[in-house]
Residue, then its C-alpha position, 0 to 999 in steps of 0.5 A: m402104851k398100846n404099841n408096846i403091847i402090840i409089839k410084845i404080843e407080835e414078838s411072842m407069835a413071831y415064830t408061830l405065824s406066818n407072815i400072812q398070819m402076822e399081818k392079819l393079827h396086827n390088823i386086828l391088834l390095832s383095830e381092837f386097841e383103838k376101842i379101849k383105853i389103857v390106864g398105865e400103873e402111874k394113873e392107877e396109883q394116882s387114882v387110888t391116892n385120890n380115892y383115899r383123899y375122897i374117903d377122908i373128906f367124906i368121913s370128915a363130913k360125916q364126923v361133922e354130922g355127928c356120926s359115932i367113931k364106930t360108924l365112921k370106921y364102918y363107913k370107911s371099911s365098906i368104902i374100901k372094900i367096895l372100891g377094892i383098894q388096901 
């Protein structure tokens, strides 16, 4: 995934930079991408699915504790807003 991003950036800059500049860009991209982790779209979708499962488990536990339906709806909507999922 990282290599694909690096290649796309280099292809975009190929006509703008000299060979020396391209080599420097390549080295910088390699060193900077080593420091980060890239999560693919598939993992993000799986993460959202897992989040919904965890929310359902939490809400079920609160229901067993005796929380009202209004409170359960509030908890669920608040958690979804905090996580930024829809």
